[in-house]
LODO-878149 format. One record per residue (C-alpha): residue number from 1; residue in three letters; x, y, z. Coordinates in nm, 3 decimals, padded with zeros to 5 digits. Example, Ala and Ser with C-alpha at 12.3 -4.5 7.8 and 13.67 -1.06 7.14 Angstrom:
2
R   n res      xx      yy      zz
R   1 ALA  01.230 -00.450  00.780
R   2 SER  01.367 -00.106  00.714
END
This chain:
531
R   n res      xx      yy      zz
R   1 MET -00.617  01.101 -01.132
R   2 LEU -00.807  00.774 -01.079
R   3 PHE -00.749  00.466 -01.280
R   4 GLN -01.124  00.430 -01.344
R   5 THR -01.174  00.781 -01.490
R   6 THR -01.183  00.923 -01.864
R   7 THR -00.901  01.156 -01.749
R   8 PHE -00.657  00.851 -01.692
R   9 ALA -00.765  00.697 -02.000
R  10 ILE -00.669  00.986 -02.204
R  11 PHE -00.346  01.047 -02.011
R  12 PHE -00.246  00.681 -02.054
R  13 ALA -00.330  00.677 -02.418
R  14 VAL -00.106  00.977 -02.483
R  15 PHE  00.169  00.840 -02.242
R  16 TRP  00.150  00.506 -02.405
R  17 VAL  00.198  00.629 -02.764
R  18 LEU  00.500  00.871 -02.660
R  19 TYR  00.653  00.573 -02.459
R  20 TRP  00.662  00.311 -02.722
R  21 SER  00.745  00.544 -03.002
R  22 THR  01.076  00.591 -02.828
R  23 ARG  01.140  00.220 -02.738
R  24 ASN  01.477  00.210 -02.893
R  25 ARG  01.600  00.508 -02.684
R  26 LEU  01.590  00.373 -02.307
R  27 ARG  01.713  00.702 -02.165
R  28 LEU  01.434  00.891 -02.318
R  29 GLN  01.173  00.625 -02.206
R  30 ASN  01.286  00.683 -01.849
R  31 VAL  01.243  01.064 -01.901
R  32 ILE  00.898  01.009 -02.024
R  33 ILE  00.832  00.758 -01.743
R  34 LEU  00.952  01.026 -01.481
R  35 LEU  00.778  01.332 -01.633
R  36 GLY  00.448  01.114 -01.691
R  37 SER  00.465  01.010 -01.326
R  38 TYR  00.504  01.366 -01.200
R  39 VAL  00.214  01.479 -01.409
R  40 PHE  00.008  01.181 -01.282
R  41 TYR  00.072  01.270 -00.929
R  42 GLY  00.055  01.640 -00.976
R  43 ALA -00.303  01.602 -01.095
R  44 TRP -00.380  01.581 -00.704
R  45 ASP -00.182  01.850 -00.585
R  46 GLU  00.150  01.969 -00.759
R  47 ARG  00.292  02.113 -00.444
R  48 PHE  00.326  01.761 -00.290
R  49 LEU  00.563  01.654 -00.584
R  50 VAL  00.836  01.831 -00.367
R  51 LEU  00.813  01.560 -00.112
R  52 ILE  00.871  01.284 -00.378
R  53 ILE  01.157  01.508 -00.521
R  54 ALA  01.306  01.558 -00.158
R  55 SER  01.289  01.177 -00.102
R  56 THR  01.467  01.110 -00.432
R  57 ALA  01.745  01.355 -00.377
R  58 THR  01.792  01.230 -00.032
R  59 ASP  01.833  00.839 -00.114
R  60 PHE  02.036  00.937 -00.435
R  61 LEU  02.323  01.056 -00.188
R  62 ALA  02.233  00.816  00.098
R  63 GLY  02.226  00.504 -00.129
R  64 ILE  02.579  00.585 -00.255
R  65 GLY  02.706  00.667  00.101
R  66 ALA  02.536  00.342  00.243
R  67 ALA  02.744  00.145 -00.003
R  68 GLY  03.045  00.272  00.164
R  69 ARG  03.143  00.506 -00.130
R  70 ARG  03.261  00.850 -00.088
R  71 LEU  03.023  01.113 -00.283
R  72 ASN  03.194  01.329 -00.550
R  73 ARG  03.109  01.678 -00.660
R  74 ARG  02.906  01.557 -00.953
R  75 GLU  02.680  01.364 -00.725
R  76 PHE  02.622  01.635 -00.488
R  77 LEU  02.543  01.868 -00.788
R  78 LEU  02.290  01.620 -00.935
R  79 SER  02.116  01.578 -00.619
R  80 ALA  02.102  01.942 -00.551
R  81 GLY  02.014  02.041 -00.909
R  82 TYR  01.726  01.762 -00.884
R  83 LEU  01.600  01.902 -00.562
R  84 GLY  01.622  02.288 -00.648
R  85 ILE  01.501  02.274 -01.026
R  86 GLY  01.242  02.004 -00.951
R  87 SER  01.098  02.197 -00.671
R  88 LEU  01.071  02.517 -00.875
R  89 VAL  00.903  02.356 -01.166
R  90 ALA  00.674  02.168 -00.944
R  91 LEU  00.576  02.481 -00.760
R  92 GLY  00.577  02.722 -01.059
R  93 PRO  00.202  02.719 -01.127
R  94 THR  00.132  02.830 -00.759
R  95 ILE  00.452  03.007 -00.690
R  96 GLY  00.267  03.313 -00.537
R  97 GLU  00.095  03.087 -00.301
R  98 SER  00.378  02.854 -00.230
R  99 LEU  00.659  03.076 -00.107
R 100 ASN  00.645  02.901  00.228
R 101 TYR  00.715  02.561  00.046
R 102 LEU  01.013  02.706 -00.120
R 103 GLY  01.145  02.813  00.219
R 104 ILE  01.088  02.458  00.361
R 105 VAL  01.264  02.324  00.041
R 106 LEU  01.575  02.558  00.104
R 107 LEU  01.588  02.461  00.468
R 108 PHE  01.559  02.093  00.395
R 109 GLY  01.836  02.137  00.129
R 110 VAL  02.064  02.300  00.368
R 111 VAL  02.012  02.044  00.622
R 112 LEU  02.054  01.736  00.367
R 113 PHE  02.370  01.845  00.204
R 114 GLY  02.524  01.984  00.543
R 115 SER  02.453  01.618  00.673
R 116 ALA  02.591  01.456  00.356
R 117 VAL  02.904  01.664  00.358
R 118 TRP  02.957  01.585  00.723
R 119 GLY  02.897  01.190  00.664
R 120 ASN  03.125  01.213  00.366
R 121 ARG  03.415  01.299  00.590
R 122 ILE  03.378  01.000  00.807
R 123 GLU  03.692  00.797  00.771
R 124 THR  03.576  00.460  00.887
R 125 GLU  03.376  00.292  00.602
R 126 ALA  03.150  00.088  00.844
R 127 THR  03.065  00.389  01.041
R 128 ARG  03.013  00.606  00.713
R 129 ARG  02.788  00.333  00.568
R 130 LYS  02.569  00.340  00.903
R 131 TYR  02.574  00.721  00.889
R 132 PHE  02.414  00.734  00.547
R 133 VAL  02.156  00.473  00.596
R 134 GLY  02.046  00.648  00.911
R 135 LEU  02.029  00.968  00.727
R 136 SER  01.792  00.808  00.478
R 137 VAL  01.575  00.653  00.745
R 138 ILE  01.558  00.988  00.959
R 139 ALA  01.500  01.216  00.653
R 140 ASN  01.222  01.006  00.514
R 141 LEU  01.057  00.930  00.855
R 142 SER  01.066  01.288  00.937
R 143 ILE  00.880  01.385  00.621
R 144 LEU  00.633  01.111  00.684
R 145 GLY  00.585  01.213  01.057
R 146 VAL  00.524  01.575  01.002
R 147 PHE  00.280  01.527  00.728
R 148 LYS  00.087  01.232  00.839
R 149 TYR  00.137  01.201  01.221
R 150 PHE  00.211  01.556  01.373
R 151 ASP -00.137  01.663  01.436
R 152 PHE -00.246  01.327  01.559
R 153 PHE  00.004  01.288  01.834
R 154 ALA  00.000  01.670  01.934
R 155 ASP -00.378  01.637  01.973
R 156 SER -00.341  01.315  02.162
R 157 LEU -00.082  01.491  02.388
R 158 ALA -00.293  01.796  02.437
R 159 SER -00.601  01.569  02.531
R 160 LEU -00.389  01.341  02.774
R 161 VAL -00.253  01.661  02.948
R 162 ALA -00.596  01.839  02.965
R 163 ALA -00.779  01.515  03.106
R 164 SER -00.480  01.456  03.369
R 165 THR -00.389  01.809  03.485
R 166 GLY -00.671  02.039  03.340
R 167 TYR -00.405  02.238  03.163
R 168 ASP -00.445  02.340  02.804
R 169 LEU -00.124  02.314  02.601
R 170 GLY -00.267  02.531  02.336
R 171 TYR -00.060  02.357  02.070
R 172 VAL -00.079  02.487  01.704
R 173 SER -00.216  02.226  01.449
R 174 LEU -00.036  02.225  01.119
R 175 ASN -00.372  02.127  00.935
R 176 ILE -00.188  01.975  00.641
R 177 VAL -00.374  01.765  00.384
R 178 LEU -00.235  01.410  00.380
R 179 PRO -00.018  01.384  00.068
R 180 VAL -00.160  01.080 -00.133
R 181 GLY  00.057  00.771 -00.129
R 182 ILE  00.320  00.928  00.105
R 183 SER  00.319  00.600  00.315
R 184 PHE  00.392  00.389  00.011
R 185 TYR  00.682  00.578 -00.164
R 186 THR  00.851  00.665  00.182
R 187 PHE  00.873  00.278  00.269
R 188 GLN  00.985  00.231 -00.094
R 189 THR  01.272  00.495 -00.070
R 190 ILE  01.384  00.365  00.280
R 191 SER  01.401 -00.002  00.164
R 192 TYR  01.636  00.120 -00.135
R 193 SER  01.898  00.265  00.103
R 194 VAL  01.869 -00.033  00.356
R 195 ASP  01.906 -00.283  00.105
R 196 ILE  02.217 -00.114 -00.035
R 197 TYR  02.347 -00.116  00.324
R 198 ARG  02.288 -00.470  00.353
R 199 GLY  02.481 -00.552  00.029
R 200 GLN  02.154 -00.676 -00.142
R 201 VAL  02.163 -00.411 -00.419
R 202 GLU  02.395 -00.185 -00.579
R 203 PRO  02.325  00.179 -00.552
R 204 THR  02.236  00.360 -00.894
R 205 HIS  02.456  00.664 -01.003
R 206 SER  02.169  00.781 -01.227
R 207 ILE  01.923  01.017 -01.040
R 208 LEU  01.703  00.974 -01.345
R 209 LYS  01.664  00.613 -01.294
R 210 LEU  01.617  00.644 -00.921
R 211 GLY  01.350  00.911 -00.973
R 212 ALA  01.167  00.701 -01.208
R 213 PHE  01.178  00.404 -00.968
R 214 VAL  01.055  00.615 -00.684
R 215 ALA  00.763  00.792 -00.871
R 216 PHE  00.668  00.509 -01.122
R 217 PHE  00.322  00.613 -01.161
R 218 PRO  00.118  00.272 -01.178
R 219 GLN  00.224  00.181 -00.818
R 220 LEU  00.301  00.533 -00.690
R 221 VAL  00.008  00.599 -00.472
R 222 ALA -00.113  00.268 -00.339
R 223 GLY  00.159  00.015 -00.407
R 224 PRO  00.264 -00.248 -00.438
R 225 VAL  00.556 -00.112 -00.213
R 226 GLU  00.838 -00.235 -00.473
R 227 ARG  01.184 -00.330 -00.365
R 228 ALA  01.473 -00.173 -00.552
R 229 LYS  01.622 -00.540 -00.648
R 230 ASN  01.301 -00.607 -00.843
R 231 LEU  01.190 -00.287 -01.003
R 232 LEU  01.507 -00.069 -01.027
R 233 PRO  01.698 -00.300 -01.280
R 234 GLN  01.395 -00.275 -01.504
R 235 PHE  01.495  00.089 -01.570
R 236 SER  01.819 -00.027 -01.716
R 237 GLU  01.691 -00.293 -01.944
R 238 ALA  01.523 -00.237 -02.275
R 239 ARG  01.156 -00.322 -02.258
R 240 GLU  01.007 -00.527 -02.529
R 241 TRP  00.687 -00.456 -02.688
R 242 SER  00.469 -00.746 -02.737
R 243 TRP  00.105 -00.828 -02.795
R 244 ASP  00.118 -01.076 -02.522
R 245 ALA  00.217 -00.814 -02.250
R 246 ILE -00.061 -00.571 -02.382
R 247 ARG -00.328 -00.863 -02.367
R 248 THR -00.222 -00.991 -02.018
R 249 GLY -00.187 -00.635 -01.891
R 250 ALA -00.535 -00.541 -02.025
R 251 THR -00.675 -00.853 -01.875
R 252 LEU -00.537 -00.784 -01.543
R 253 PHE -00.641 -00.428 -01.554
R 254 ALA -01.006 -00.517 -01.668
R 255 TRP -01.052 -00.765 -01.375
R 256 GLY -00.898 -00.494 -01.126
R 257 LEU -01.157 -00.244 -01.272
R 258 PHE -01.441 -00.484 -01.233
R 259 LYS -01.348 -00.562 -00.865
R 260 LYS -01.337 -00.181 -00.805
R 261 VAL -01.643 -00.024 -00.989
R 262 VAL -01.883 -00.326 -01.003
R 263 ILE -01.817 -00.485 -00.648
R 264 ALA -01.633 -00.247 -00.426
R 265 ASP -01.828  00.071 -00.524
R 266 ASN -02.161 -00.102 -00.507
R 267 LEU -02.096 -00.229 -00.169
R 268 ALA -01.962  00.084 -00.033
R 269 PRO -02.312  00.249  00.042
R 270 VAL -02.420 -00.072  00.241
R 271 ALA -02.104 -00.045  00.452
R 272 ASP -02.121  00.346  00.483
R 273 ALA -02.480  00.318  00.608
R 274 ALA -02.402  00.071  00.858
R 275 PHE -02.106  00.247  01.005
R 276 ALA -02.288  00.580  00.991
R 277 ALA -02.567  00.490  01.221
R 278 PRO -02.488  00.163  01.396
R 279 GLY -02.724  00.238  01.686
R 280 GLU -03.021  00.252  01.457
R 281 LEU -02.983 -00.083  01.259
R 282 SER -03.075 -00.431  01.345
R 283 GLN -02.808 -00.703  01.415
R 284 GLY -02.868 -00.856  01.081
R 285 GLU -02.822 -00.530  00.902
R 286 LEU -02.488 -00.459  01.091
R 287 LEU -02.344 -00.786  01.004
R 288 VAL -02.437 -00.754  00.626
R 289 GLY -02.277 -00.397  00.658
R 290 LEU -01.965 -00.550  00.814
R 291 LEU -01.940 -00.824  00.559
R 292 ALA -02.011 -00.556  00.282
R 293 PHE -01.707 -00.366  00.396
R 294 THR -01.502 -00.692  00.409
R 295 PHE -01.545 -00.742  00.040
R 296 GLN -01.531 -00.383 -00.033
R 297 ILE -01.170 -00.323  00.097
R 298 TYR -01.064 -00.638 -00.047
R 299 CYS -01.195 -00.555 -00.398
R 300 ASP -01.105 -00.192 -00.372
R 301 PHE -00.731 -00.247 -00.286
R 302 SER -00.685 -00.550 -00.469
R 303 GLY -00.846 -00.407 -00.770
R 304 TYR -00.602 -00.115 -00.759
R 305 SER -00.307 -00.350 -00.739
R 306 ASP -00.433 -00.550 -01.038
R 307 MET -00.478 -00.230 -01.241
R 308 ALA -00.136 -00.114 -01.141
R 309 ARG  00.024 -00.438 -01.247
R 310 GLY -00.175 -00.451 -01.571
R 311 THR -00.064 -00.089 -01.650
R 312 ALA  00.286 -00.178 -01.571
R 313 ARG  00.268 -00.482 -01.778
R 314 ALA  00.156 -00.297 -02.077
R 315 LEU  00.484 -00.087 -02.045
R 316 GLY  00.690 -00.391 -02.023
R 317 PHE  00.749 -00.401 -01.649
R 318 ARG  00.678 -00.666 -01.382
R 319 LEU  00.527 -00.566 -01.051
R 320 MET  00.529 -00.793 -00.761
R 321 LEU  00.186 -00.980 -00.663
R 322 ASN  00.034 -00.788 -00.374
R 323 PHE -00.277 -01.024 -00.304
R 324 ASN -00.315 -01.392 -00.323
R 325 LEU -00.668 -01.495 -00.226
R 326 PRO -00.633 -01.377  00.139
R 327 TYR -00.979 -01.473  00.241
R 328 PHE -00.884 -01.835  00.183
R 329 SER -00.622 -01.813  00.460
R 330 ARG -00.614 -02.082  00.737
R 331 THR -00.407 -01.885  01.000
R 332 PRO -00.312 -01.540  01.073
R 333 SER  00.057 -01.590  00.935
R 334 ASP -00.097 -01.732  00.619
R 335 PHE -00.325 -01.426  00.596
R 336 TRP -00.020 -01.196  00.617
R 337 GLU  00.146 -01.399  00.333
R 338 ARG -00.165 -01.337  00.123
R 339 TRP -00.284 -00.969  00.198
R 340 HIS -00.089 -00.662  00.105
R 341 ILE  00.199 -00.877  00.052
R 342 SER  00.446 -00.614 -00.023
R 343 LEU  00.368 -00.419  00.305
R 344 SER  00.361 -00.739  00.524
R 345 SER  00.688 -00.858  00.372
R 346 TRP  00.835 -00.506  00.414
R 347 LEU  00.733 -00.504  00.787
R 348 ARG  00.902 -00.863  00.820
R 349 ASP  01.226 -00.765  00.655
R 350 TYR  01.265 -00.404  00.806
R 351 LEU  01.107 -00.424  01.138
R 352 TYR  01.029 -00.771  01.269
R 353 ILE  01.371 -00.931  01.178
R 354 PRO  01.584 -00.630  01.300
R 355 LEU  01.388 -00.643  01.629
R 356 GLY  01.511 -00.995  01.662
R 357 GLY  01.243 -01.179  01.491
R 358 ASN  01.227 -01.550  01.618
R 359 ARG  01.549 -01.517  01.805
R 360 GLY  01.586 -01.449  02.177
R 361 GLY  01.328 -01.682  02.316
R 362 THR  00.937 -01.707  02.297
R 363 LEU  00.850 -01.394  02.491
R 364 ASN  01.090 -01.188  02.268
R 365 THR  00.916 -01.337  01.967
R 366 TYR  00.571 -01.232  02.095
R 367 ARG  00.691 -00.887  02.178
R 368 ASN  00.840 -00.851  01.830
R 369 LEU  00.500 -00.973  01.677
R 370 MET  00.314 -00.731  01.879
R 371 LEU  00.540 -00.438  01.805
R 372 THR  00.550 -00.508  01.443
R 373 MET  00.168 -00.516  01.403
R 374 LEU  00.119 -00.212  01.631
R 375 LEU  00.349 -00.017  01.399
R 376 GLY  00.170 -00.162  01.076
R 377 GLY -00.171 -00.051  01.223
R 378 LEU -00.021  00.269  01.282
R 379 TRP  00.112  00.285  00.911
R 380 HIS -00.234  00.277  00.794
R 381 GLY -00.342  00.605  00.956
R 382 ALA -00.318  00.845  01.245
R 383 SER -00.591  00.713  01.472
R 384 TRP -00.629  00.508  01.774
R 385 THR -00.858  00.268  01.585
R 386 PHE -00.575  00.175  01.359
R 387 VAL -00.336  00.127  01.663
R 388 LEU -00.608 -00.099  01.823
R 389 TRP -00.630 -00.279  01.497
R 390 GLY -00.255 -00.337  01.478
R 391 ALA -00.295 -00.479  01.835
R 392 TYR -00.572 -00.706  01.752
R 393 GLN -00.376 -00.854  01.459
R 394 GLY -00.061 -00.908  01.673
R 395 ALA -00.276 -01.068  01.942
R 396 ILE -00.422 -01.339  01.708
R 397 LEU -00.080 -01.397  01.557
R 398 VAL  00.055 -01.458  01.895
R 399 VAL -00.233 -01.668  02.007
R 400 TYR -00.217 -01.893  01.703
R 401 ARG  00.165 -01.934  01.752
R 402 LEU  00.104 -01.994  02.134
R 403 LEU -00.127 -02.275  02.054
R 404 GLY  00.097 -02.414  01.769
R 405 ILE -00.198 -02.418  01.514
R 406 ASP  00.013 -02.377  01.216
R 407 GLU  00.224 -02.675  01.304
R 408 ARG -00.087 -02.888  01.380
R 409 LEU -00.248 -02.804  01.052
R 410 ASN  00.085 -02.888  00.864
R 411 ARG  00.084 -03.230  01.033
R 412 ILE -00.269 -03.296  00.934
R 413 ASP -00.187 -03.200  00.583
R 414 LYS  00.086 -03.453  00.575
R 415 GLN -00.067 -03.748  00.769
R 416 SER -00.445 -03.733  00.717
R 417 THR -00.699 -03.866  00.469
R 418 PRO -00.810 -03.630  00.201
R 419 VAL -01.169 -03.622  00.370
R 420 VAL -01.001 -03.519  00.713
R 421 ARG -00.771 -03.281  00.542
R 422 LEU -01.065 -03.089  00.345
R 423 ALA -01.268 -03.069  00.657
R 424 TRP -00.984 -02.923  00.870
R 425 THR -00.911 -02.692  00.583
R 426 LEU -01.260 -02.556  00.549
R 427 GLY -01.303 -02.539  00.923
R 428 SER -00.964 -02.343  00.950
R 429 MET -01.062 -02.102  00.688
R 430 ALA -01.409 -02.025  00.839
R 431 VAL -01.252 -01.953  01.180
R 432 MET -00.984 -01.732  01.025
R 433 PHE -01.247 -01.556  00.802
R 434 VAL -01.445 -01.465  01.120
R 435 PHE -01.136 -01.330  01.283
R 436 VAL -01.058 -01.113  00.955
R 437 VAL -01.395 -00.997  00.945
R 438 TYR -01.400 -00.868  01.304
R 439 GLY -01.062 -00.702  01.240
R 440 TRP -01.211 -00.497  00.965
R 441 LEU -01.485 -00.365  01.210
R 442 ILE -01.194 -00.228  01.413
R 443 PHE -01.032 -00.097  01.107
R 444 ARG -01.336  00.082  00.960
R 445 ALA -01.468  00.240  01.262
R 446 GLU -01.382  00.608  01.233
R 447 THR -01.376  00.664  01.623
R 448 LEU -01.356  00.447  01.942
R 449 ASP -01.711  00.556  02.007
R 450 ASN -01.820  00.439  01.676
R 451 LEU -01.647  00.114  01.734
R 452 ILE -01.819  00.067  02.070
R 453 ALA -02.161  00.145  01.930
R 454 TYR -02.110 -00.107  01.648
R 455 ASN -02.004 -00.376  01.869
R 456 GLN -02.304 -00.328  02.098
R 457 GLY -02.544 -00.349  01.806
R 458 LEU -02.372 -00.653  01.648
R 459 PHE -02.410 -00.857  01.948
R 460 ASP -02.738 -00.737  02.070
R 461 PHE -02.955 -01.026  01.967
R 462 ALA -03.281 -00.836  02.087
R 463 ARG -03.249 -00.598  01.784
R 464 GLY -03.372 -00.870  01.533
R 465 PHE -03.192 -01.008  01.228
R 466 ASP -03.338 -00.811  00.946
R 467 THR -03.148 -00.903  00.627
R 468 ASN -03.302 -00.704  00.370
R 469 GLN -02.973 -00.614  00.221
R 470 LEU -02.849 -00.968  00.205
R 471 ALA -02.962 -01.068 -00.144
R 472 TYR -02.805 -00.739 -00.285
R 473 PHE -02.470 -00.834 -00.090
R 474 LEU -02.471 -01.181 -00.245
R 475 GLY -02.545 -01.049 -00.598
R 476 CYS -02.229 -00.852 -00.583
R 477 VAL -01.978 -01.101 -00.422
R 478 LEU -02.093 -01.432 -00.581
R 479 PRO -01.916 -01.364 -00.919
R 480 LEU -01.604 -01.292 -00.727
R 481 LEU -01.625 -01.601 -00.514
R 482 ALA -01.692 -01.823 -00.822
R 483 VAL -01.382 -01.704 -00.983
R 484 GLN -01.166 -01.719 -00.687
R 485 ILE -01.270 -02.083 -00.598
R 486 LEU -01.148 -02.171 -00.935
R 487 GLN -00.835 -01.988 -00.886
R 488 TYR -00.784 -02.143 -00.548
R 489 ASN -00.856 -02.499 -00.692
R 490 ARG -00.626 -02.447 -01.000
R 491 GLY -00.343 -02.279 -00.802
R 492 ASN -00.332 -02.000 -01.079
R 493 LEU -00.447 -01.648 -01.031
R 494 GLU -00.424 -01.590 -01.416
R 495 LEU -00.633 -01.888 -01.507
R 496 PHE -00.811 -01.691 -01.775
R 497 ASP -00.524 -01.786 -02.014
R 498 ASP -00.610 -02.160 -01.964
R 499 TRP -00.956 -02.107 -02.060
R 500 PRO -01.102 -02.218 -02.414
R 501 ARG -01.141 -01.930 -02.662
R 502 PHE -01.527 -01.948 -02.647
R 503 VAL -01.508 -01.912 -02.271
R 504 LYS -01.260 -01.624 -02.296
R 505 ILE -01.476 -01.430 -02.544
R 506 ASN -01.786 -01.464 -02.330
R 507 ALA -01.587 -01.386 -02.000
R 508 VAL -01.450 -01.063 -02.172
R 509 LEU -01.804 -00.967 -02.274
R 510 ALA -01.942 -01.033 -01.934
R 511 VAL -01.685 -00.819 -01.749
R 512 GLY -01.700 -00.537 -02.012
R 513 LEU -02.075 -00.506 -01.993
R 514 ALA -02.071 -00.525 -01.597
R 515 ILE -01.828 -00.244 -01.610
R 516 VAL -02.028 -00.034 -01.827
R 517 PHE -02.366 -00.093 -01.692
R 518 LEU -02.327 -00.206 -01.338
R 519 GLN -02.091  00.058 -01.181
R 520 PRO -02.276  00.320 -00.959
R 521 LEU -02.312  00.691 -01.073
R 522 GLY -02.018  00.897 -00.934
R 523 THR -01.659  00.816 -00.902
R 524 ARG -01.528  00.688 -00.569
R 525 SER -01.159  00.728 -00.461
R 526 PHE -00.945  00.414 -00.361
R 527 ILE -00.960  00.348  00.020
R 528 TYR -00.588  00.303  00.041
R 529 PHE -00.534  00.655 -00.104
R 530 ASP -00.586  00.767  00.252
R 531 PHE -00.308  00.589  00.395
END
């Protein structure tokens, strides 16, 4: 169910009425959120609801255990009932074709509850806490690994063995369709148990609240990857209905919808054509195609995040900011503080810092940066191009750190004249933008051969510089740039609230008319649904 479709509009209208008609009954509101979120996700494939249910049942037990508390019979029964009944309901419409799924659920339940019972008997509290946080990490990453990475690694191993020995392993591919949003909610559930283990949040004894937190539909399939300390308490607080929340939520949603259907979807054919046949296009066409993808992926993903935040705000929830003008970054570290903030901060807190972070000397810091970005690249997809993209991002982080560029820019900001600061700011932004754009080339290439072919054409000056798509590209992105320059200068992403009433009315009309008349035919999914 895509945000930009009539189906979602009908779903949300019905959901919104039911939700706010029960605003004085918090528990019932949470039930509506949980059921509505499962309907929303099940619209893609109801069988994959079982994975969300399994993650919820796992972390309900693991969270309590990670806090050092012993699980009681009620908590075991709640988790078992949630997993069993939830799976039966999810698979009910296709039960005849899904007996194998029920078998997997049964096996998963036996392993989960057997492991939890074993861990519950551990006498030492510190050991028990480590055991249960490990159970959460292993269970969630195992689900993610099987459904997202098994075929990739099995195929890579078979190819390596065949190339080096000539022996055919004859492995069996699972051929599983990637469940939408699995990388997002897996990281969210892991962070819940880890934060409990670290003492940063208390476990919930309500599996209803945890289920609603894991499956909250506005951000379920493409983030932000929320932290329990931010989102989970909001399921225990009465949500206040207000016109201001509706207005600001609708504004966020409309701006996100504009970025998605007016900018990203109109740029998509230009980028697709360039990457489909890089050997047949001129240097200029390839450059415009790459720039088209640069703004397509930003508007597509940040557009989704804006729509998610707007939808949540209309329900009385506050989701974290996920994008903060990333193409105005001056350094790689600045970029990752502005792009997909929920993921980059997750990688920092749950991977980079546990690896050692900046501790242990310069070489260890560079190693930790590279490992973090390599795994961050692999998070995006089971492909060697994503691994290469992660290595590229790690390399420029290391180079900038090695040269001390962040510190140099900070000194210039403090000690130089305004003209010098402006020159350095614009220059560093331009250089960083080039690095980012080239990174998107690695990211977008479907195969290594496609990447090589695009590189050859992009740097082949004999091909000519035909720019027949340049005017079309500029027509798509200039409205975005105009707004974002204002946002950057004012330091306010929601500057719409500060505009005079006359300007607001005209801006709303312009955005609304653009959405109606300038969106292309057909409906495109969001790019990050594939991750």
